[in-house]
C-alpha positions as CSV (number, residue, x, y, z in Angstrom):
1,M,18.5,38.1,-18.2
2,K,15.0,38.7,-17.5
3,V,14.0,35.7,-15.3
4,G,10.6,34.6,-13.9
5,I,10.3,32.1,-11.2
6,I,6.9,30.4,-10.7
7,G,7.1,28.9,-7.2
8,S,8.3,30.5,-4.0
9,G,9.2,27.3,-2.0
10,N,12.7,26.5,-0.9
11,I,14.2,25.8,-4.4
12,G,12.6,28.8,-5.9
13,S,13.8,31.2,-3.1
14,A,17.3,29.9,-3.4
15,L,17.5,30.5,-7.0
16,A,16.0,33.8,-6.7
17,K,18.8,34.7,-4.4
18,H,21.5,33.2,-6.5
19,L,20.1,34.9,-9.7
20,T,19.8,38.4,-8.2
21,D,23.2,38.0,-6.7
22,L,24.4,37.5,-10.3
23,G,22.7,40.7,-11.6
24,H,19.7,39.1,-13.2
25,D,16.3,40.8,-13.2
26,V,14.1,38.3,-11.4
27,S,10.4,38.2,-10.7
28,V,9.0,35.6,-8.3
29,A,5.3,34.3,-8.2
30,N,3.2,31.9,-6.3
31,S,-0.4,30.7,-6.3
32,R,-1.3,33.0,-3.5
33,G,-0.5,36.4,-5.1
34,P,2.3,38.9,-4.8
35,E,1.2,40.4,-1.6
36,T,2.4,37.1,0.3
37,L,5.9,37.6,-1.2
38,T,7.0,40.9,0.3
39,E,9.4,39.2,2.7
40,L,10.9,37.0,0.1
41,A,11.4,39.9,-2.1
42,E,13.3,41.8,0.6
43,Q,15.4,38.8,1.3
44,T,16.4,38.1,-2.2
45,G,16.1,41.2,-4.0
46,A,13.5,39.6,-6.7
47,K,10.4,41.5,-7.6
48,A,7.1,40.0,-6.3
49,A,4.9,39.2,-9.3
50,T,1.8,37.6,-10.6
51,V,2.2,34.1,-12.3
52,E,1.3,35.9,-15.4
53,E,4.0,38.3,-14.9
54,A,6.6,35.7,-14.2
55,A,5.6,33.7,-17.1
56,A,6.1,36.8,-19.3
57,A,10.0,36.9,-18.7
58,E,11.8,37.4,-21.8
59,D,14.8,35.0,-21.2
60,L,14.3,32.4,-18.7
61,I,11.2,31.0,-16.7
62,I,11.8,28.5,-13.8
63,I,8.8,26.3,-12.8
64,T,9.4,25.0,-9.3
65,I,6.1,23.7,-8.0
66,P,4.8,20.2,-7.1
67,E,3.7,18.1,-10.1
68,K,0.1,18.1,-8.8
69,A,0.0,22.0,-9.4
70,I,1.0,21.9,-13.1
71,P,-2.5,21.3,-14.4
72,E,-3.6,24.2,-12.3
73,L,-1.5,26.7,-14.1
74,P,-3.5,29.0,-16.4
75,A,-4.2,27.6,-19.8
76,G,-2.1,29.0,-22.6
77,L,0.3,30.6,-20.2
78,F,3.4,29.8,-22.2
79,T,1.8,29.7,-25.7
80,N,3.9,32.7,-27.1
81,S,6.9,32.3,-24.8
82,K,10.3,32.4,-26.5
83,A,12.2,31.9,-23.1
84,T,14.0,28.8,-22.0
85,I,11.8,27.1,-19.5
86,V,13.3,25.1,-16.8
87,D,11.5,22.3,-14.8
88,T,12.8,21.6,-11.3
89,G,9.7,19.4,-10.4
90,N,9.8,15.7,-9.1
91,Y,6.9,13.2,-9.2
92,Y,6.0,11.8,-5.7
93,P,2.7,10.0,-5.8
94,V,2.3,10.4,-2.1
95,R,2.1,14.0,-2.6
96,D,0.9,14.4,-6.1
97,G,-1.5,11.7,-6.5
98,E,-1.1,8.8,-9.0
99,I,-0.3,10.3,-12.5
100,G,-1.1,7.5,-15.0
101,E,1.1,8.9,-17.8
102,I,4.2,8.9,-15.7
103,N,3.5,5.6,-14.3
104,N,3.2,4.1,-17.7
105,G,6.6,5.4,-18.9
106,V,6.5,9.2,-19.6
107,M,9.4,11.1,-17.9
108,D,8.4,13.5,-15.2
109,S,9.5,16.6,-17.3
110,Q,8.1,15.2,-20.5
111,W,4.6,15.1,-18.6
112,V,5.2,18.8,-17.7
113,A,6.1,19.7,-21.2
114,Q,3.1,18.2,-22.7
115,H,0.8,20.1,-20.0
116,I,2.3,23.4,-20.4
117,G,2.7,23.2,-24.3
118,H,6.3,24.1,-24.2
119,T,9.5,22.3,-24.2
120,V,11.5,22.3,-20.8
121,I,14.9,21.7,-19.5
122,K,15.1,19.5,-16.6
123,A,17.5,21.0,-13.9
124,F,17.8,21.7,-10.2
125,N,15.4,18.9,-9.3
126,N,18.1,16.5,-7.8
127,I,19.8,18.7,-5.1
128,Y,18.5,19.5,-1.7
129,S,17.2,23.1,-1.3
130,A,19.8,23.6,1.7
131,S,22.6,22.5,-0.5
132,L,21.4,24.6,-3.5
133,E,21.3,27.6,-1.1
134,S,24.4,27.2,0.8
135,K,27.0,25.0,-1.0
136,A,27.8,27.0,-4.0
137,V,31.5,27.5,-4.4
138,P,34.0,29.0,-7.1
139,A,35.0,26.7,-10.0
140,G,38.0,24.6,-9.3
141,E,37.3,24.0,-5.8
142,D,37.5,20.3,-4.4
143,G,34.2,18.6,-3.8
144,R,32.3,21.2,-5.8
145,I,28.7,19.7,-6.3
146,A,27.6,18.8,-9.8
147,L,24.1,19.1,-11.2
148,S,22.7,17.3,-14.2
149,V,20.8,18.9,-17.0
150,A,18.5,17.2,-19.6
151,G,16.5,18.5,-22.5
152,D,15.8,18.6,-26.2
153,D,16.7,22.2,-26.8
154,A,20.4,22.5,-27.3
155,D,20.4,26.2,-27.1
156,G,18.3,26.4,-24.0
157,K,20.2,23.7,-22.2
158,Q,23.5,25.6,-22.8
159,V,21.8,28.7,-21.1
160,V,20.9,26.4,-18.1
161,L,24.4,24.7,-18.1
162,D,26.2,28.2,-18.0
163,L,23.9,29.4,-15.2
164,I,24.7,26.5,-13.1
165,E,28.4,27.2,-13.4
166,A,27.9,30.9,-12.7
167,I,25.9,30.0,-9.6
168,G,28.6,27.8,-8.2
169,F,28.2,24.3,-9.1
170,D,29.5,22.0,-12.0
171,A,27.1,21.3,-14.7
172,I,26.7,18.1,-16.7
173,D,24.9,17.6,-20.0
174,T,23.1,14.3,-19.5
175,G,21.2,14.2,-22.8
176,S,17.7,14.5,-24.0
177,L,14.5,14.9,-21.9
178,A,13.9,11.1,-22.5
179,D,17.1,10.6,-20.5
180,S,15.9,12.6,-17.5
181,W,14.7,9.6,-15.8
182,K,18.5,9.3,-14.5
183,Q,18.0,12.3,-12.2
184,E,14.4,11.7,-11.0
185,P,13.6,10.7,-7.4
186,G,15.4,7.6,-6.0
187,S,18.0,7.2,-8.8
188,P,21.7,7.1,-7.6
189,A,22.1,10.6,-9.0
190,Y,19.1,12.1,-6.8
191,C,20.2,14.5,-3.9
192,N,23.5,13.0,-3.0
193,D,25.6,16.1,-3.4
194,L,28.1,14.3,-5.7
195,D,31.0,15.9,-7.5
196,K,31.3,15.8,-11.3
197,A,33.1,12.3,-11.3
198,G,30.5,11.0,-8.8
199,L,27.5,12.2,-10.6
200,S,28.7,11.0,-13.9
201,A,29.3,7.5,-12.5
202,A,25.8,7.7,-10.7
203,M,24.3,8.4,-14.1
204,E,25.9,5.5,-15.6
205,A,24.9,3.2,-12.9
206,A,21.2,4.0,-13.1
207,E,19.0,1.3,-14.7
208,L,15.8,2.3,-16.6
209,S,14.3,-1.0,-15.7
210,K,14.3,0.1,-12.1
211,R,12.6,3.4,-12.5
212,A,9.5,2.3,-10.7
213,E,11.6,0.9,-8.1
214,Y,13.4,4.2,-7.7
215,R,10.2,6.1,-7.5
216,E,8.8,3.7,-4.9
217,A,11.8,4.1,-2.8
218,A,11.7,7.8,-2.8
219,D,7.9,7.9,-2.3
220,S,8.3,5.6,0.8
221,Q,11.0,7.8,2.3
222,L,8.7,10.9,2.0
223,R,5.8,9.1,3.4
224,Q,8.0,8.4,6.4
225,M,9.1,12.0,6.7
226,L,5.5,13.2,6.5
227,G,4.5,10.7,9.1
228,L,2.0,8.9,6.9
C-alpha cells in the first residue's frame, strides 16, 4: 500500500518501521519539515515527506499527533482523499487544553473526523509505543497482545484489522466510532497489553457513565509524569 504517516513521534516511528518491514511504501511527515526526518527515514526505511505529501497517500493515512495539533492541520487537507484514515490520538486536557465538544460527549475520534472532514478509524491509540515497537509476535503465540479497532467505514476498518494482524498483534472489531470511548484514556482497555480474551473482557467492563472519570484519572497520571 501507499501509506502516509502524519506525526513522527514514538507511535508514528514504530508504525513506519513495521509497515516498511511489511513492504509498504511509507512516507512520514511532521510539522517541522522533511529535513528534520533524515534520521527517522534511515532507521525505518520510510520516506521523509511534507504533511501534504503524506496526506496524498493513496491507500492509508495515519494521523498520530496530539489532539491540540489537529486544528493546525492545513484546511481541506483530506477533502479529496479516498484513503482509509486512521486516528491514533488521545485527548488529554493537561496537554491539549480543554476541548468542550469532547467534554460534552463527542468521542475523541469523532471530534477528529469532524475537524478534518473525513471519517476515521480509531486504532493504535491504546498501546504504549514501546509495546507497539517491540512486542509484535506471530499469530498463535501465547500472550499475543490484542488491539481494538473502531469505525464507521466497514471496508476501511477491515484494512486496519488485517494490518494489525500482519504487524504481529491480534485485532478486535469493537464497533462504530461512537463505541470508541471503550478504548480511550483511563478505560479498562487502555494500555494494559491484554491478550484477545483480556481485551474483550476489558471492553465489556467499560462503563460509558464513567468516561469523564476515566479521562480524569488518565489526565492526573500524565500530570504526575510531567511533574505538573
